[in-house]
Structure formats: structure tokens, C-alpha cells
C-alpha positions as CSV (number, residue, x, y, z in Angstrom):
1,X,239.9,136.6,203.9
2,X,239.9,132.4,204.2
3,X,237.1,131.1,206.2
4,X,238.5,128.3,209.3
5,X,238.2,124.7,207.9
6,X,235.0,123.1,209.2
7,X,234.6,119.2,209.1
8,X,231.8,118.1,206.3
9,X,229.1,117.4,209.3
10,X,229.7,121.0,211.0
11,X,229.7,123.1,207.6
12,X,226.5,120.9,206.7
13,X,225.1,121.9,210.0
14,X,226.4,125.9,209.6
15,X,224.1,125.6,206.1
16,X,221.3,124.5,208.0
17,X,221.1,127.2,210.5
18,X,222.0,129.7,208.0
19,X,218.6,128.5,205.8
20,X,216.7,128.9,209.1
21,X,218.0,132.5,210.1
22,X,217.6,133.6,206.2
23,X,213.9,132.3,206.5
24,X,212.8,134.0,209.1
25,X,213.5,137.7,207.0
26,X,212.9,136.2,203.2
27,X,210.9,134.0,201.5
28,X,212.0,130.5,201.5
29,X,210.2,129.3,198.6
30,X,212.2,132.0,196.7
31,X,215.8,131.5,198.9
32,X,218.4,130.8,196.2
33,X,221.9,128.7,197.0
34,X,223.4,131.7,196.1
35,X,221.8,133.6,198.7
36,X,222.7,130.8,201.3
37,X,226.5,130.8,200.0
38,X,226.9,134.7,200.7
39,X,225.5,134.6,204.1
40,X,228.1,131.7,204.6
41,X,230.7,133.4,203.1
42,X,231.5,130.7,200.6
43,X,230.9,130.2,197.3
44,X,228.4,128.2,195.9
45,X,230.8,125.7,194.5
46,X,232.3,125.1,197.9
47,X,228.0,124.5,199.0
48,X,227.9,121.8,196.7
49,X,230.3,120.2,197.9
50,X,228.6,119.2,201.1
51,X,224.9,119.1,199.5
52,X,224.4,117.4,195.8
53,X,221.7,120.1,195.2
54,X,219.1,122.7,196.7
55,X,217.0,119.6,197.5
56,X,219.4,118.1,199.6
57,X,220.1,121.3,201.6
58,X,216.4,121.6,202.6
59,X,215.8,118.0,203.0
60,X,218.4,118.2,205.7
61,X,216.8,121.4,207.3
62,X,213.5,119.7,207.4
63,X,215.3,116.4,209.5
64,X,217.2,118.9,211.6
65,X,213.3,120.7,212.3
66,X,211.9,117.2,213.2
67,X,214.7,116.1,215.0
68,X,215.1,119.2,217.1
69,X,211.5,119.6,217.7
70,X,210.8,115.6,218.9
71,X,214.0,116.0,220.9
72,X,212.4,119.0,223.1
73,X,209.5,116.9,223.6
74,X,211.4,113.5,224.5
75,X,213.1,115.1,227.3
76,X,210.0,116.5,229.1
77,X,210.0,115.4,232.5
78,X,207.7,112.9,233.4
79,X,204.2,114.3,235.1
80,X,200.5,114.1,234.6
81,X,199.2,114.3,231.0
82,X,197.5,117.5,230.7
83,X,200.8,119.1,232.3
84,X,202.7,117.3,229.7
85,X,200.7,118.5,226.6
86,X,201.2,122.0,228.7
87,X,205.0,121.7,228.5
88,X,204.7,120.4,225.1
89,X,202.8,123.7,224.0
90,X,205.5,125.7,225.7
91,X,208.1,123.9,224.3
92,X,206.8,124.2,220.9
93,X,206.4,127.8,221.4
94,X,210.0,128.2,222.6
95,X,211.0,126.8,219.8
96,X,209.4,128.9,217.4
97,X,210.4,132.1,218.7
98,X,213.7,130.9,219.2
99,X,213.4,129.8,215.3
100,X,211.4,132.2,213.2
101,X,212.1,130.9,210.3
102,X,211.4,127.1,210.7
103,X,207.3,128.0,210.7
104,X,207.9,129.7,207.5
105,X,209.8,127.0,205.9
106,X,207.3,124.4,207.3
107,X,204.3,126.1,205.5
108,X,206.1,126.1,202.5
109,X,206.6,122.6,202.1
110,X,203.1,121.8,202.9
111,X,202.0,123.9,200.0
112,X,204.1,122.7,197.5
113,X,202.3,120.6,194.9
114,X,202.7,116.9,194.3
115,X,204.9,114.6,196.7
116,X,208.6,115.8,197.7
117,X,211.3,114.5,199.8
118,X,211.1,117.5,202.2
119,X,207.2,117.8,201.9
120,X,207.4,113.9,203.2
121,X,209.5,114.8,206.5
122,X,206.9,117.7,207.2
123,X,204.1,115.6,206.7
124,X,206.0,112.3,209.3
125,X,206.6,115.5,211.5
126,X,202.5,116.5,211.6
127,X,202.2,112.8,211.9
128,X,204.4,111.8,214.9
129,X,203.0,115.2,217.0
130,X,199.4,114.2,216.4
131,X,200.1,110.9,217.4
132,X,201.9,112.3,221.0
133,X,199.2,114.7,221.6
134,X,196.7,111.8,221.0
135,X,198.3,109.2,223.7
136,X,198.4,112.0,226.2
137,X,194.6,112.4,226.1
138,X,193.7,109.2,225.8
139,X,196.1,108.7,229.2
140,X,194.0,111.8,230.3
141,X,191.0,110.1,229.6
142,X,191.7,106.7,231.1
143,X,192.9,108.7,233.9
144,X,189.5,110.5,235.0
145,X,191.5,113.9,234.4
146,X,189.3,114.8,231.2
147,X,185.8,113.7,230.4
148,X,185.3,110.6,229.7
149,X,183.4,111.3,226.9
150,X,186.0,113.4,225.4
151,X,186.4,112.9,221.5
152,X,190.3,111.9,221.7
153,X,190.7,112.2,218.0
154,X,188.3,115.7,217.4
155,X,190.3,116.8,220.7
156,X,194.1,116.2,218.9
157,X,192.8,118.1,216.0
158,X,191.7,121.1,218.4
159,X,195.1,121.3,220.1
160,X,197.1,120.9,216.6
161,X,194.9,124.0,215.6
162,X,195.6,125.9,218.5
163,X,198.8,125.7,217.6
164,X,199.2,126.1,214.3
165,X,196.9,129.1,214.7
166,X,198.9,130.9,217.0
167,X,201.8,130.4,214.3
168,X,199.8,131.6,211.6
169,X,198.8,134.7,213.4
170,X,202.9,135.7,214.3
171,X,203.6,135.1,211.0
172,X,200.9,137.5,209.9
173,X,202.3,140.0,212.1
174,X,205.9,138.9,211.8
175,X,205.9,139.0,215.7
176,X,205.6,135.7,217.5
177,X,207.0,137.1,221.1
178,X,202.7,137.3,222.3
179,X,203.0,133.5,221.8
180,X,203.9,132.4,225.5
181,X,200.9,134.5,227.2
182,X,198.5,133.5,224.7
183,X,199.4,129.7,225.3
184,X,198.6,129.7,228.5
185,X,196.0,131.0,228.0
186,X,194.6,129.0,225.0
187,X,195.4,125.9,226.9
188,X,193.2,127.0,229.8
189,X,190.3,127.2,227.8
190,X,191.2,124.0,226.0
191,X,191.6,122.1,229.5
192,X,187.9,123.4,229.9
193,X,186.3,122.1,226.9
194,X,187.3,118.9,227.8
195,X,185.7,119.2,231.0
196,X,189.4,118.8,232.8
197,X,189.6,118.3,236.8
198,X,190.4,120.8,239.1
199,X,193.1,118.9,239.7
200,X,194.2,117.5,236.7
């Protein structure tokens, strides 16, 4: 059966979505272009009309991931720094639950030896995330919402470790559904550790 015509942009977007969907149940590092093409109902030749090689597919997947997560952070409403940080955490958790293949892909890329275009994008995503968290914590300290002795750099690492720890535990049991409740509990402890004021 012939597949309906899709523009090049739509076909690339379909490929990205297919890779992320497959990664939820398959090892991303072992995934083949044959598997991707089969899941899409196209030939490998058709796949390579839109991507020159497998690395280009993975680069598109990482670029979409970076853009989508940053977009979810960008559209969060203006609010006090700690409220915004909690909203960022909730947005990240929702993203992982909706796209469970993403953390498998990201962790797989970060474990690659040497430098690759995809690993560079993953690092860029993490650096941008770190900068966002640090800005909110700096603002919270300046506003008196957390202790004025707060080590912002260390608190930033603690926040990211909290996120990554939840994701790793979800990967270990292949179930992310407990993350929203756990995220709220952990963020409460995070605030306490920073000496957050009751009205923060």
C-alpha cells in the first residue's frame, strides 16, 4: 500500500517521532535504520532521501529534544523564582512521561566515547538547563526567598541531580508514572535545604 505524500519537513518530523517512540522499548544505541524505516512503513532508501546518514537522524532527534524542552520552559508564566523552578521541574517530568524514549536516547548519547555532533547537542542542552536553574536560584537569593548564604552553584547541581535521579530510577523500573508525586515531595525537601521562607 502506497503511503500518502508528505513534504520533506513532515517526513523528517515523522522520522524523529518514530525514533523517540522506538527508543521507549528498544536500546537506542542498537537501533538500526532498517528498524526505523520498517516502523515508518518506508524503505531505507526513502529514509535516506531525507537524511544523508544515521548520524543525521540522531542529530535531528537531539535537536528536536533540545528545542522542545526549552520551549516548554520558555512558555512557563512569569512567577517568583522558586515557583518557576517547581514549574520547570513539573514541565520536565511531564515531558519524560510523554516521551519516555528521550531519556534513553540522551543517556545513551552522553555515554558515547569521544565527541560527536549528538553528544555536543546533549551537552548544550544540559548547559542551558544548568544556566536557567542558576538564574532562578540567584534571583531567589537576591529576593530573600532562600538563605543569603546559599551556594548557588552547589544548589544548581543538587536540583539537576534531583531531576536526573528520578529519571534514572524511572529507567531502572521502566516506569515513570510515579515521578509527578515524587517530584513535588523532592522539591519540598529542596526548598527546605535552601532555607526557603514560608511565603517564597
